[in-house]
C-alpha positions in Angstrom: 98.7 151.6 112.7 100.7 152.7 109.9 98.3 151.0 107.7 95.2 152.7 109.3 96.6 156.1 109.1 97.5 155.8 105.6 93.9 154.6 104.9 92.7 157.7 106.6 94.9 160.2 104.9 93.8 158.4 101.5 90.0 158.8 101.9 90.5 162.6 103.0 92.6 163.1 99.7 89.7 161.3 97.9 87.1 163.7 99.4 89.1 166.6 98.6 89.6 165.6 95.2 85.7 164.8 94.7 85.0 168.5 96.1 87.4 170.0 93.5 85.6 168.0 90.6 82.1 169.2 91.5 83.3 172.8 91.9 84.7 172.6 88.4 81.8 171.2 86.9 79.6 173.9 88.4 81.8 176.4 87.3 81.6 175.1 83.7 77.8 174.4 83.7 76.5 177.4 85.4 79.1 180.3 84.8 80.7 182.7 87.2 77.4 183.8 88.4 76.3 180.7 90.2 79.6 180.5 92.0 78.3 181.7 95.3 75.3 179.1 95.3 78.0 176.6 94.6 79.8 177.9 97.6 77.1 177.9 100.0 76.1 174.6 98.8 79.5 173.3 99.6 79.3 175.0 102.8 75.9 173.6 103.8 76.8 170.1 102.5 80.1 170.1 104.5 78.8 170.2 107.8 77.4 166.6 108.0 80.5 165.3 106.2 82.6 167.2 108.6 81.0 165.5 111.5 81.3 162.1 109.9 85.1 162.9 109.4 85.5 164.0 112.9 83.8 160.8 114.4 86.0 158.6 112.3 88.9 160.6 113.8 87.5 159.6 117.3 86.5 156.2 116.4 90.4 155.5 115.3 91.6 156.3 118.4 89.3 154.7 120.5 89.9 151.3 118.2 93.8 152.3 118.3 93.9 152.8 122.2 91.9 149.4 122.6 94.0 147.5 120.1 97.0 148.5 122.3 95.7 147.1 125.1 94.8 143.8 123.4 98.2 143.9 121.8 100.0 144.4 125.1 98.9 140.8 126.4 100.7 139.3 123.3 103.8 141.7 123.7 103.9 140.6 127.2 103.6 137.1 126.7 106.2 137.1 123.9 108.9 138.7 126.0 107.8 136.2 129.0 108.6 133.2 126.2 111.7 134.7 124.8 113.3 135.1 128.7 112.1 131.6 129.4 113.8 130.4 126.2 116.8 132.3 127.1 117.1 130.4 130.3 116.2 127.1 128.9 119.1 127.6 126.4 121.1 128.6 129.6 120.5 125.5 131.4 120.7 123.2 128.4 124.1 124.5 128.1 124.9 124.0 131.8 123.8 120.5 131.7 125.5 119.6 128.6 129.1 120.8 130.2 128.4 118.8 133.1 127.7 115.8 131.0 130.8 116.4 129.2 132.8 117.0 132.3 131.4 113.7 133.5 132.2 111.8 130.4 135.5 112.7 130.7 136.1 112.4 134.4 134.5 108.8 134.1 136.6 107.9 131.1 139.8 108.9 133.1 138.5 107.1 136.0 137.3 103.9 134.0 140.8 103.9 132.3 142.5 103.9 135.6 140.6 101.2 136.8 141.0 99.0 133.8 144.7 100.0 134.2 144.8 98.7 137.8 142.9 95.1 136.9 146.0 94.1 134.9 148.3 94.7 138.4 146.1 92.9 140.5 147.1 89.3 138.9 150.6 89.9 139.8 149.7 90.2 143.4 150.0 86.8 145.5 149.3 87.9 149.2 145.6 87.3 149.8 145.2 90.6 152.3 147.0 92.7 149.4 144.9 91.5 146.7 141.8 92.1 148.9 143.0 95.8 150.0 143.5 96.6 146.1 140.0 95.0 144.9 138.6 97.1 147.7 140.1 99.9 146.3 139.0 99.1 142.8 135.4 98.6 144.5 135.5 102.2 146.2 136.8 103.8 142.5 133.9 101.9 140.9 131.5 103.1 143.2 132.9 106.9 143.1 132.4 106.6 139.6 128.7 105.2 139.9 128.0 107.7 142.5 129.4 110.8 140.0 126.7 109.2 137.8 123.9 109.0 140.0 124.5 112.5 141.2 124.4 113.7 137.4 121.1 111.5 137.0 119.5 113.0 140.3 120.4 116.6 139.0 119.0 115.8 135.1 115.5 114.7 137.3 115.5 117.5 139.4 115.9 119.8 136.4 112.9 117.6 134.7 111.0 117.9 137.7 111.3 121.8 137.5 110.4 121.5 134.1 107.1 119.9 134.9 106.3 122.6 137.6 107.4 125.3 135.0 105.0 123.7 132.2 102.0 123.8 135.0 103.0 127.4 135.9 103.1 128.3 132.4 99.6 126.9 131.8 98.3 129.0 134.6 100.0 131.8 133.1 98.6 131.1 129.6 94.9 131.1 131.2 95.4 134.1 133.0 96.5 136.1 129.8 93.6 134.5 127.9 91.2 135.8 130.7 93.0 139.1 130.4 92.8 139.0 126.5 88.9 138.3 126.9 88.4 140.8 129.2 90.1 143.3 127.1 88.2 142.2 124.0 84.9 142.8 126.0 85.8 146.2 126.9 87.1 147.2 123.7 83.6 145.6 122.0 81.5 147.4 124.6 83.7 150.8 124.3 83.6 150.4 120.2 79.7 149.9 120.4 79.5 152.9 123.2 81.6 155.1 120.8 79.8 154.4 117.5 76.7 154.7 119.1 77.6 158.2 120.5 79.4 159.2 116.9 75.8 157.8 115.3 73.8 160.2 117.6 76.1 163.2 117.0 76.4 162.5 113.0 72.3 162.2 113.4 72.5 165.6 115.3 74.6 167.6 112.7 72.3 166.2 109.8 69.3 167.3 111.7 70.7 170.7 112.8 71.7 171.3 109.2 68.1 169.9 108.0 66.6 172.6 110.6 68.8 175.3 108.9 68.0 174.6 105.6 64.6 174.6 106.5 64.5 178.0 108.3 66.7 179.3 105.3 63.8 178.3 102.4 61.3 179.6 104.8 62.6 183.0 105.1 63.0 183.2 101.7 59.6 182.1 100.9 58.0 184.5 103.4 60.1 187.4 101.4 58.6 186.0 98.2 55.5 186.1 99.3 55.6 189.9 101.1 57.1 190.7 97.6 54.2 189.4 95.7 51.5 191.1 97.9 53.3 194.2 97.4 53.3 193.7 93.5 49.5 192.4 93.6 48.8 195.8 95.7 50.5 197.8 93.3 48.8 196.1 90.4 45.2 196.4 91.9 45.8 200.0 92.5 46.7 200.3 88.6 44.4 198.0 87.6 41.6 199.8 89.2 42.6 203.3 88.0 42.6 201.7 84.6 39.4 200.3 85.2 37.9 203.7 86.2 39.2 205.6 82.8 38.3 202.7 80.4 35.0 201.9 82.1 33.0 203.6 80.0 34.8 202.2 76.6 34.9 198.5 78.0 31.1 198.7 78.8 30.6 199.6 75.4 32.6 197.0 73.7 31.8 194.2 76.1 28.6 193.6 74.7 29.8 193.3 71.1 33.2 191.5 71.5 32.5 189.7 74.9 31.9 186.2 73.3 34.8 186.6 70.9 36.9 187.8 73.3 36.1 184.8 75.6 36.9 182.5 73.2 40.2 184.1 72.1 41.4 184.3 75.3 40.9 180.8 76.3 42.7 179.7 73.3 45.7 182.2 73.5 46.2 181.0 77.4 46.4 177.9 76.3 48.7 178.4 73.5 50.6 180.3 75.9 50.9 177.3 78.4 51.5 175.0 75.9 54.5 177.3 74.4 56.2 177.7 77.7 56.1 174.1 78.7 57.8 173.5 75.1 60.1 176.2 75.9 61.1 174.5 79.2 61.3 171.2 77.7 63.4 172.3 74.5 65.8 174.3 76.9 66.4 171.2 79.0 67.0 169.3 75.6 69.4 171.8 74.4 71.3 171.9 77.4 71.6 168.2 77.3 72.8 167.9 73.7 75.2 170.9 74.5 77.0 168.7 76.9 76.8 165.3 75.0 78.5 167.5 71.9 81.0 168.9 73.9 81.8 165.6 75.6 81.7 163.8 71.9 84.1 166.6 70.7 86.9 166.0 73.3 86.6 162.3 72.6 87.4 163.1 68.7 89.8 165.4 69.4 91.7 162.7 71.5 91.1 160.2 68.9 92.4 162.5 66.1 95.7 162.8 68.5 95.8 159.0 69.0 95.2 158.1 65.4 97.6 160.7 64.0 100.2 159.1 66.2 99.5 155.7 65.4 99.7 156.6 61.5 103.1 157.9 62.0 104.2 154.9 63.7 103.1 152.7 61.2 104.8 154.6 58.3 107.8 154.6 60.5 107.1 150.6 60.9 106.5 150.1 57.5 109.9 152.0 56.2 112.0 149.7 58.7 109.9 146.4 57.3 110.8 147.5 54.0 114.4 147.9 54.6 114.4 144.7 56.5 112.6 142.9 53.8 115.3 144.0 51.1 118.4 142.9 53.5 116.6 139.4 53.7 115.8 138.8 50.1 119.6 139.5 49.8 120.6 137.3 52.3 118.1 134.7 51.2 119.4 134.4 47.7 123.0 134.4 49.1 121.9 131.2 51.7 120.2 129.5 49.0 123.1 129.3 46.8 125.4 128.5 49.8 123.2 125.6 50.7 122.6 124.1 47.3 126.3 123.8 46.9 126.9 122.2 50.7 124.0 120.2 49.8 125.7 118.7 46.8 128.6 118.1 48.8 126.6 116.4 51.7 124.8 114.2 49.2 128.0 112.7 48.0 129.1 112.2 51.6 126.2 110.5 52.9 126.7 108.2 49.7 130.0 107.2 51.0 129.3 107.1 54.3 126.6 104.8 53.4 129.1 102.4 51.7 131.2 102.5 54.9 128.2 101.6 56.9 127.2 98.8 55.4 130.6 97.5 55.7 130.6 98.0 59.2 127.1 96.5 59.5 128.8 93.2 58.2 131.9 93.4 60.3 129.3 94.1 63.4 127.3 91.0 62.8 130.4 88.8 62.6 131.8 90.1 66.0 128.7 90.4 67.5 128.1 86.4 67.0 131.7 85.9 68.6 131.1 88.4 71.4 127.7 86.4 72.1 129.4 83.2 72.3 131.9 84.0 74.5 129.3 86.1 76.8 127.4 82.5 76.8 130.3 80.5 77.9 131.2 83.2 80.6 127.7 83.3 81.7 127.6 79.2 82.1 130.7 79.5 84.0 130.1 82.1 86.5 126.3 80.9 86.9 127.6 77.4 88.1 129.9 79.2 90.4 127.2 81.4 91.9 124.7 78.6 92.3 127.6 76.3 94.3 128.3 79.4 96.7 124.4 80.1 96.8 123.8 76.7 98.0 126.4 76.8 100.3 125.0 79.7 101.9 121.8 78.1 102.2 123.0 75.2 103.7 124.9 77.4 106.2 121.6 79.2 106.8 119.8 76.2 107.1 122.5 74.8 109.8 121.9 78.3 111.6 118.3 78.2 111.9 117.7 74.7 113.0 121.1 73.9 115.1 121.8 77.2 116.5 118.4 79.3 116.6 115.8 76.3 116.6 113.9 77.5 114.0 112.1 76.0 111.2 113.9 76.7 108.1 111.9 77.3 104.9 113.9 76.3 101.7 113.7 79.2 98.8 111.7 78.7 95.6 113.1 76.5 92.9 113.0 79.5 90.5 115.6 81.2 92.6 118.4 79.7 90.3 116.5 80.3 87.3 118.1 83.1 85.2 116.1 85.9 84.3 117.2 86.0 80.6 118.6 83.9 78.1 122.3 84.7 78.3 123.4 83.5 74.9 120.4 85.5 72.8 122.0 88.2 70.9 120.9 91.6 72.2 121.8 94.1 69.2 121.2 94.7 65.8 118.7 92.1 64.2 119.8 89.4 66.8 116.4 90.4 68.8 114.6 88.0 66.1 117.2 85.8 65.2 116.2 83.3 67.5 112.8 82.7 65.8 114.3 83.1 61.9 117.1 80.2 62.5 119.7 82.6 61.1 122.0 82.9 63.9 121.7 79.6 66.2 121.9 79.3 69.6 125.4 79.8 70.6 126.8 82.2 67.8 125.9 81.4 64.3 126.4 77.7 63.6 124.0 77.7 60.7 125.6 81.0 58.8 128.3 78.6 57.7 127.3 79.3 53.6 126.8 83.1 54.3 123.2 82.9 52.9 120.1 84.0 55.0 116.6 83.3 54.7 115.9 86.9 53.9 118.3 86.5 50.8 116.6 83.0 50.0 113.2 84.7 49.7 114.2 88.0 48.3 113.2 90.1 51.4 115.4 92.4 53.4 117.0 91.6 56.5 114.2 94.5 58.2 111.3 92.8 56.5 112.4 89.4 57.8 113.0 90.7 61.2 109.8 92.4 61.5 107.9 89.1 60.2 109.9 86.9 62.9 109.0 89.5 65.4 105.3 89.5 64.5 105.5 85.7 64.4 107.0 85.9 68.0 104.2 88.4 69.3 101.3 86.3 68.2 102.9 83.3 69.9 103.2 85.1 73.2 100.0 86.3 72.9 98.2 82.8 72.9 100.7 81.9 76.2 98.3 81.1 79.0 100.6 82.5 81.4 99.5 86.2 79.9 95.9 85.3 79.7 95.1 87.0 83.0 97.3 90.2 82.4 95.8 90.3 78.8 92.2 90.2 80.3 92.8 93.2 83.0 94.3 95.0 79.8 91.2 94.8 77.8 88.9 95.4 80.6 90.9 98.6 81.8 92.3 99.8 78.5 89.7 99.2 76.1 89.9 103.0 74.9 92.9 101.9 72.9 91.2 99.4 70.6 90.8 101.1 67.2 87.7 101.8 65.8 87.7 99.2 62.9 88.8 96.5 65.1 86.0 97.6 67.5 83.5 97.1 65.0 84.8 93.6 64.3 84.4 92.2 68.0 80.9 91.6 68.0 81.3 89.4 65.0 84.0 87.3 66.6 83.8 84.7 69.0 84.3 85.5 72.7 88.0 84.4 73.4 89.0 85.5 69.7 87.6 88.7 70.3 89.5 89.3 73.5 92.8 88.1 71.7 92.1 90.6 69.1 91.4 93.5 71.4 94.3 92.7 73.1 96.7 92.5 70.2 95.3 96.1 69.2 95.9 97.5 72.5 99.7 96.0 72.9 100.1 97.6 69.2 98.7 100.9 70.1 101.4 101.0 73.1 104.0 100.4 70.9 104.9 96.8 71.4 106.0 94.9 68.2 107.8 91.9 69.7 107.8 89.2 72.1 110.5 91.0 74.5 108.3 93.9 74.3 105.2 92.0 75.4 107.4 90.5 78.2 108.1 93.9 79.4 104.7 95.1 79.4 103.7 92.0 81.2 106.4 92.8 83.7 105.1 96.5 84.5 101.8 95.0 84.8 102.7 92.9 87.4 102.6 93.9 91.3 105.9 94.2 92.1 107.3 96.0 89.0 109.1 99.3 89.0 108.3 100.6 85.8 107.1 104.0 87.3 110.4 104.6 89.1 112.3 103.7 85.8 110.0 106.0 83.4 111.2 108.9 86.2 114.7 108.2 85.5 115.2 106.0 88.5 116.9 103.5 86.2 119.1 101.3 88.7 117.1 98.7 90.5 117.3 99.0 94.1 117.9 96.3 96.5 114.4 96.2 98.2 112.5 95.2 94.6 115.5 92.8 94.3 115.1 91.4 97.4 111.2 91.2 97.3 111.6 89.2 93.8 114.5 87.0 94.9 112.0 85.1 97.4 114.4 85.4 100.4 111.7 85.7 102.9 108.1 85.6 101.2 109.2 83.6 98.1 109.2 79.9 100.0 105.5 80.7 101.4 104.2 81.9 98.0 105.7 78.8 96.6 104.0 76.7 99.4 100.8 78.2 98.6 100.5 77.7 95.2 100.8 81.4 93.9 103.9 81.1 92.0 102.6 78.5 89.9 99.8 80.7 88.8 102.2 83.3 87.2 103.2 86.7 88.9 100.6 88.3 91.1 99.1 91.4 88.6 98.7 95.0 89.4 95.3 96.5 90.9 92.9 97.5 87.9 92.8 101.2 88.9 96.4 101.4 88.5 96.7 99.7 85.0 96.4 103.1 83.2 99.1 104.7 85.0 101.4 101.5 84.5 100.8 101.8 80.9 101.3 105.5 80.7 104.7 105.0 82.8 105.7 101.9 80.3 105.5 104.1 77.1 107.2 107.0 78.6 110.1 104.5 79.7 110.0 103.2 76.1 110.0 106.7 74.4 112.7 108.0 76.5 114.9 104.9 75.8 118.2 106.2 74.1 118.5 105.8 70.4 121.8 104.2 68.8 123.1 104.0 65.4 124.6 100.8 65.5 121.8 98.6 67.4 119.2 98.8 64.5 115.7 99.4 65.1 114.2 100.7 68.2 112.4 97.3 69.3 116.3 96.1 69.2 117.5 98.8 71.8 114.6 98.1 73.9 115.2 94.5 74.0 118.7 95.1 74.7 117.9 97.4 77.6 115.2 95.1 78.9 117.9 91.8 78.6 120.3 93.8 81.0 117.6 94.9 83.7 116.7 91.2 83.8 120.2 90.1 83.8 120.8 92.5 86.7 118.0 91.6 88.3 119.4 87.9 88.4 122.6 89.1 89.9 121.2 91.1 92.7 119.0 88.3 93.3 121.7 86.0 93.8 123.5 88.5 96.0 120.5 89.0 98.4 119.5 85.0 98.9 119.5 85.9 102.6 117.3 89.0 103.2 118.1 91.7 105.4 116.3 90.0 108.5 118.1 87.1 107.9 121.4 89.0 107.7 120.3 90.9 110.9 120.0 87.5 112.8 123.2 86.4 111.7 125.1 89.4 112.8 122.8 89.4 116.2 124.0 85.6 116.8 127.5 86.4 116.0 127.8 88.9 118.7 125.8 86.7 121.3 128.5 84.0 120.3 131.2 86.5 120.6 130.0 87.4 124.3 129.4 83.7 125.2 133.0 82.7 124.0 134.3 85.7 126.1 132.4 84.0 128.9 133.5 81.0 128.6 137.3 81.9 128.3 136.8 84.3 131.6 135.2 81.1 133.5 138.0 79.1 132.3 140.3 81.3 133.6 138.5 82.0 136.8 138.6 77.9 137.2 142.2 77.9 136.3 143.0 80.5 139.2 140.8 78.8 141.8 142.7 75.3 140.9 146.2 77.2 141.2 144.7 79.0 144.9 143.6 75.5 146.1 146.9 73.9 145.0 149.0 76.5 146.9 146.4 76.3 150.1 147.3 72.9 150.0 151.0 73.2 149.9 150.7 75.9 152.7 148.9 73.6 154.7 151.2 71.0 154.5 154.2 73.4 155.3 152.3 74.8 158.3 151.7 71.3 159.6 155.2 70.3 158.9 156.4 73.5 161.0 153.9 72.7 163.9 155.0 68.9 164.1 158.7 69.8 164.4 160.7 68.9 167.2 162.3 72.0 167.8 158.8 73.2 168.8 159.1 71.3 172.1 162.5 72.9 172.8 160.9 76.5 172.8 159.4 78.3 176.0 156.3 79.2 174.0 155.3 76.8 171.5 153.4 78.1 168.5 150.7 75.5 169.2 149.8 77.3 172.4 149.3 80.4 170.2 147.6 79.4 167.7 
């Protein structure tokens, strides 16, 4: 409503502003003399517009009133829903209090019943035992009856909810019908109001038109009367002049009639042309005057703006000159200081470089020793883990076949295969040492004389490592296990092939062309050695988590490792022969996304000054991930489903054990009762067969 009022007042202000602007323009163009005419036009034009404003106000009032009727339905529904929710919350709180009270009461009663069970074992008399057991049964029935009562109350409340829901649906249907009725009434009323106001506006404009026509007709009649009077006066004067000069005109008419007629026609034509030209020039001069006035105002404003801009630019230039002079001085001083610092840093760099070379030699030595120790520890722990895993698998087989009666499927043989070579170096140039033969398999057995292949050939260590990595990459590319992944890579990422290589592919054989294209693509994504290619192939496998690792989730999840461990699905894949054909590849539509994730992961890998080139750091990280995968696979040989089965079996066996123990105790108790009954029966027979019974007046045999 406030928005509608604000819009109406805004329209009124706009109309008033337009009227004031029209008055000012009329006063400037026509002067003070035309002020009365402007006022008359304003008054004449104001009738229709005033009727439009009044019509808008009436229509707004009608619309506001009908909107209130329509909105009242919504307000009533909201209020009813609020009351309903408050009542629902109160009912829920009451039920919750009853549930808590009943839980506390039943807990106390259950505790009392449980305490009484221990006392029953000390009662030897059957009648007392029966009486106590009956009391326990009544206590249990009271507990059950309280719970049944609460359940009955909850069911009653649910039934009330259903009834209330049906009533609510009926009320909503009634509200919708009422709303539709109000809306139809609003439409009809608004339509009739619009028609009536439109007729009023049309009537006001017709009345205004009639008034204007009457005023114009009256003015025209006055002008005609004035002209008639002027024509009559002119005719009288003209007849008098004709009588006075008739004789002279008659004398001159004969001589100058033809010349006068021609001259008269020419002059009348010139007069008409000049009058038309005068009117046209007046209009042109008026238009030019207005244009020149507007251009003059624009030029004056531009002159003021240009003057202000010039002053601002002058001040800015002076400030910039001061800043420039200060910067020049600072630059000279900074340049001198940094030259001195550069000389000091150069000397420091030379010294640190020498220290770094010494540190590299020491690091290689300790790396070889650590690698050897790591390989020994790895072999020991791997054997222990394999023994434990086999024992666990035997236990799983016994549970599945003996306890559950299921068919046990053995895991894949690749379960005990380590994910990486444990004794391979993972830092420095150890990533390529296995292919150059400079470090050996277990810690540098071929470095006894301290001469490497790079030193014998005159090449640096980095060049030797690069050549070895290149050779290893070529061997991996020709591996048949990677042929499917490389073919998929060529088909889906062919845009990464260089232009020169693409021009050479047509001249090569099909197999050779595919190998060259694959090599160009893997080098384009930054793969330079065999470890990088293995990581790329792993990224193209169906179960790879390279996208998660590229987004920062570097930790390997248990679900991924359980999938790779083959605990549940691994034996089936091995039985079908899928594992023998290599890993399952990713869908062709996801190849580009996996490549992007792999490149992002490799580009975001941390750099270290002690591990050598970036490919060595990548190899170390990939080796750590593969080792982590191996150990996680070892810890998840039994999948989550098997673990849950074990837990459920353990719970059921515990229950079965408790049941057997209970039955054993009951059987012992029955045996004890039977023994006691035999003793009592023998004692009773002894008492009945005693000689003293014959001396009694009423023997017990007659009573029994």
